[in-house]
C-alpha positions in Angstrom: 0.0 0.0 0.0 1.5 3.3 -1.0 1.6 6.2 1.5 -1.0 8.2 -0.7 -3.5 5.4 -0.4 -3.4 5.4 3.4 -6.2 7.5 4.8 -6.9 7.2 8.5 -9.0 10.4 9.1 -12.1 11.6 7.1 -15.3 13.5 7.6 -18.5 12.3 6.1 -22.1 13.5 5.8 -24.8 10.9 6.4 -28.5 11.4 5.8 -31.2 8.7 6.5 -34.4 8.4 4.5 -37.7 10.0 5.5 -40.6 7.7 6.5 -43.4 7.3 3.9 -46.8 8.9 4.4 -49.8 6.9 5.7 -52.6 6.5 3.3 -56.0 8.1 3.5 -58.3 5.5 1.7 -61.8 4.4 2.2 -62.6 0.8 0.9 -64.9 0.7 -2.0 -65.9 -2.4 -3.7 -69.0 -3.6 -5.8 -71.7 -4.4 -3.3 -69.8 -2.8 -0.5 -70.6 0.8 -0.5 -69.1 1.8 2.7 -66.3 -0.6 3.6 -64.6 1.8 6.0 -61.0 3.1 6.1 -58.2 0.8 4.7 -55.2 3.2 4.1 -52.0 1.5 4.8 -48.9 2.7 6.8 -45.9 4.4 5.2 -42.6 2.4 5.0 -39.5 3.2 7.1 -36.9 5.4 5.7 -33.5 3.9 4.9 -30.8 3.7 7.5 -27.2 4.7 7.1 -25.1 1.8 8.4 -21.4 1.3 9.2 -20.3 -2.3 8.7 -16.8 -3.7 9.6 -14.9 -5.3 7.0 -11.7 -7.1 8.1 -10.4 -7.0 4.3 -10.1 -3.3 4.6 -7.0 -1.5 6.0 -7.6 2.2 5.3 -10.4 4.7 4.7 -9.2 5.5 1.3 -12.4 4.3 -0.4 -14.2 7.1 1.3 -11.8 9.8 0.4 -13.8 10.9 -2.8 -17.3 10.1 -1.6 -18.2 12.0 1.5 -22.0 12.2 1.3 -24.2 9.1 1.9 -27.9 9.3 1.6 -30.4 6.5 2.1 -33.7 6.2 0.2 -37.0 7.5 1.5 -39.7 5.0 2.5 -42.7 4.4 0.2 -46.2 5.8 0.9 -49.0 3.4 2.2 -51.8 2.5 -0.1 -55.2 1.0 -0.1 -56.0 -2.5 1.3 -53.9 -1.7 4.3 -50.8 -2.1 2.1 -47.7 -0.9 3.8 -45.3 1.2 1.8 -41.9 -0.2 0.8 -39.0 0.4 3.2 -36.3 2.7 2.0 -33.1 1.0 0.9 -30.3 1.1 3.5 -26.9 2.4 2.7 -24.0 0.5 4.0 -20.6 2.0 4.6 -17.8 -0.5 4.8 -14.9 0.4 7.2 -11.9 -1.4 8.6 -11.8 -3.0 12.0 -10.5 -0.3 14.5 -12.7 2.5 13.2 -14.0 5.0 15.6 -16.8 7.6 15.0 -16.7 10.9 16.7 -19.0 13.9 17.0 -17.0 16.5 14.9 -17.9 19.3 17.3 -17.5 17.8 20.8 -14.8 15.2 19.7 -16.8 12.6 21.8 -16.6 9.0 20.7 -20.1 7.8 19.4 -19.2 4.3 18.2 -16.2 2.0 18.0 -15.9 -1.0 15.6 -13.6 -3.9 16.4 -15.3 -7.1 15.2 -15.6 -8.3 11.6 -19.2 -7.9 10.3 -20.4 -5.7 13.1 -23.0 -3.3 12.1 -23.8 0.1 13.7 -26.6 2.3 12.6 -25.1 5.7 12.0 -28.3 7.6 11.1 -31.7 5.9 11.8 -34.3 6.2 9.0 -37.7 8.0 9.9 -40.6 5.8 10.7 -43.6 5.6 8.3 -46.8 7.3 9.2 -49.8 5.3 10.2 -52.7 4.9 7.6 -56.2 6.1 8.4 -57.4 2.5 9.3 -55.6 2.9 12.7 -57.8 6.0 13.6 -61.2 4.6 13.1 -63.4 4.5 16.3 -67.0 4.1 17.3 -67.4 7.9 17.0 -65.3 8.4 13.9 -65.9 5.6 11.7 -64.5 7.2 8.5 -61.3 9.2 9.4 -60.1 11.1 6.4 -56.6 11.7 7.9 -53.4 9.8 8.3 -49.9 10.4 9.7 -47.1 11.9 7.6 -43.8 10.0 7.8 -41.1 11.0 10.3 -38.2 13.0 8.7 -34.8 11.3 8.4 -31.7 12.7 10.2 -28.6 14.1 8.7 -25.3 15.4 10.1 -21.5 15.3 9.8 -19.4 12.5 11.4 -15.6 12.3 12.1 -14.3 8.9 11.0 -10.9 7.9 12.4 -8.9 4.7 12.1 -6.8 3.1 14.9 -4.7 0.3 13.4 -5.3 -3.1 14.8 -1.9 -4.7 15.0 -0.2 -7.2 17.3 3.1 -5.4 17.5 3.7 -1.7 17.2 7.1 -0.4 16.4 7.9 2.7 18.5 11.0 4.8 18.0 12.5 8.1 16.9 12.7 9.0 13.3 15.4 7.1 11.3 15.7 4.4 14.0 15.3 1.6 11.4 11.7 0.7 12.0 10.9 0.7 8.3 13.9 -1.4 7.5 13.0 -4.0 10.3 9.4 -4.2 8.9 10.6 -4.7 5.4 12.9 -7.6 6.4 10.6 -9.3 8.7 7.4 -9.0 6.3 6.5 -8.5 2.7 5.7 -4.9 3.2 7.6 -2.4 1.2 7.8 0.9 3.2 9.7 3.8 2.0 13.3 3.7 3.3 15.9 6.5 3.2 18.8 7.9 5.3 16.8 11.0 6.6 14.2 11.6 9.4 10.5 11.3 8.8 10.9 9.0 5.8 7.6 7.3 7.0 4.7 9.6 6.9 1.9 7.1 7.1 1.7 3.9 9.3 2.6 0.7 7.5 1.4 -2.8 8.3 3.1 -6.1 7.5 2.4 -9.8 8.3 5.2 -11.5 10.0 5.4 -15.3 9.2 6.3 -17.5 12.1 6.8 -21.2 12.5 4.1 -23.7 11.5 2.3 -21.1 9.3 1.5 -18.9 12.2 1.5 -15.2 11.7 1.2 -11.9 13.5 0.7 -8.3 12.3 3.4 -5.7 12.9 2.8 -1.9 12.4 5.5 0.7 11.8 4.2 3.9 13.3 5.7 7.2 12.0 8.6 8.4 14.2 7.8 10.1 17.5 9.8 13.1 18.8 9.9 14.8 22.1 6.7 16.8 22.4 4.8 14.6 20.1 1.9 14.4 22.5 1.6 18.2 22.1 1.4 17.9 18.4 5.1 18.5 17.5 6.5 16.5 14.7 3.9 14.4 13.3 2.1 15.0 16.5 -0.5 12.9 18.3 -2.2 12.0 14.9 -0.2 8.8 14.8 0.1 8.1 18.5 -3.4 6.9 18.5 -2.4 3.9 16.3 -0.3 2.6 19.2 -3.4 2.3 21.3 -4.6 -0.9 19.7 -1.3 -2.9 19.6 -0.9 -5.7 22.0 2.9 -5.5 22.4 5.2 -2.4 21.8 8.6 -2.9 20.4 11.0 0.1 21.2 13.5 0.4 18.5 16.8 2.4 19.3 19.8 2.4 17.2 23.3 1.2 18.5 24.8 4.5 17.6 22.4 6.5 19.8 24.1 8.9 22.2 22.1 7.7 25.2 19.8 4.6 24.8 18.3 5.0 28.4 17.5 8.7 27.7 15.8 8.0 24.3 13.7 5.1 25.9 12.6 7.5 28.8 11.6 10.1 26.2 9.6 7.7 24.2 7.9 6.3 27.2 7.1 9.7 28.4 5.4 10.7 25.2 3.3 7.5 25.2 2.4 8.3 28.9 1.4 11.9 28.2 -0.8 10.7 25.3 -2.6 7.9 27.1 -1.2 6.5 30.5 -2.9 3.1 29.8 -0.3 2.5 27.0 2.2 1.8 29.8 0.2 -1.2 30.7 1.2 -3.0 27.4 3.9 -5.6 27.1 7.2 -3.8 26.1 10.4 -5.0 24.4 13.6 -2.8 23.9 15.5 -3.7 20.7 18.8 -2.2 19.8 19.0 -2.0 16.0 22.1 -1.6 13.9 24.1 -3.9 16.3 26.3 -5.4 13.4 28.6 -2.5 14.2 29.0 -3.7 17.8 31.5 -6.3 19.1 30.9 -8.2 22.4 32.7 -5.7 24.5 30.7 -2.8 23.2 27.4 -4.8 23.7 28.5 -5.5 27.4 29.0 -1.7 27.8 25.7 -0.8 26.2 23.8 -3.3 28.3 24.8 -1.3 31.5 22.8 1.7 30.0 19.6 -0.3 29.4 17.0 0.1 32.0 16.7 -3.2 34.0 12.8 -3.3 34.0 12.5 -4.0 30.3 13.7 -7.1 28.4 16.1 -6.1 25.5 17.7 -7.8 22.4 20.4 -6.8 20.0 19.5 -7.1 16.3 20.6 -5.9 12.8 18.0 -5.9 10.1 20.6 -5.4 7.3 22.9 -8.3 8.6 19.9 -10.4 9.4 21.2 -10.8 12.9 19.0 -11.8 15.8 15.8 -11.7 13.8 14.7 -15.4 14.5 15.1 -14.8 18.2 13.2 -11.6 17.9 10.3 -13.4 16.2 10.4 -16.0 18.9 10.5 -13.4 21.7 7.5 -11.5 20.1 5.4 -14.6 19.6 6.0 -15.7 23.2 4.9 -12.2 24.5 1.8 -12.1 22.3 0.7 -15.6 23.6 1.6 -15.5 27.3 
């Protein structure tokens, strides 16, 4: 998936259908001069429905269609015939989609299960026909209910990526390279900061045909929770990852400090992120000998498990997959 095709934020306008009118009709038939009221009910207006689809990974299909309008319900007719219900409009979205009120930012819906359906805008009810209103004192009512209007409004649709492992690190830490080596994903890789501007997903193949999903989140910088750099726009993608893999290059000036800054940015964004399983991986370790590794290990915080790898030299990758699988399944 190219970066331009990854869309994780969009605003849409949804309008449900109006309910059909109830019918005002008096039954007339040969030999039955005064058959009484028999006007049918109006049909329900169509709903606008969000539907989860596990085969979608982005909101790109909604980028050029932002207005969704359901059909109006049909009017009732004679013989107590109910009008046809308006056709519902379905909007397919990826798992991990959330719906917010664009004014209050309040979360209205959250979709996490394949096939899950949520009515975004409910269609108006059809009006009742005149046969409902007959009584002993009014045997031929010549009125019926109109249909109830549909609803319309704007919604903010956001995507939080559903992945097993989220890669966390500063720009140019080697996250995209690691993802490209472990999976079939082809993220943009270059020797400058903020090469990755959109999250990338890849499927890691494990032993006995097992797999898990890894996400490369665009680089975090100090102050990201305040909107600096690429800001908190991409921090939300980390919320749905089961395990967080902190990637820090071996040529970093201070591994412990970098880890502390990354951890603080996650904490400031959402303190619950610190409850997730964490693994610290020192990348670009092919430039280290055993003596340097021993020295670096003294800097690494004791409370987090760590590993040394090299994506380019294919060093420690099998052990990394073993460790991640163990963490995901413990």
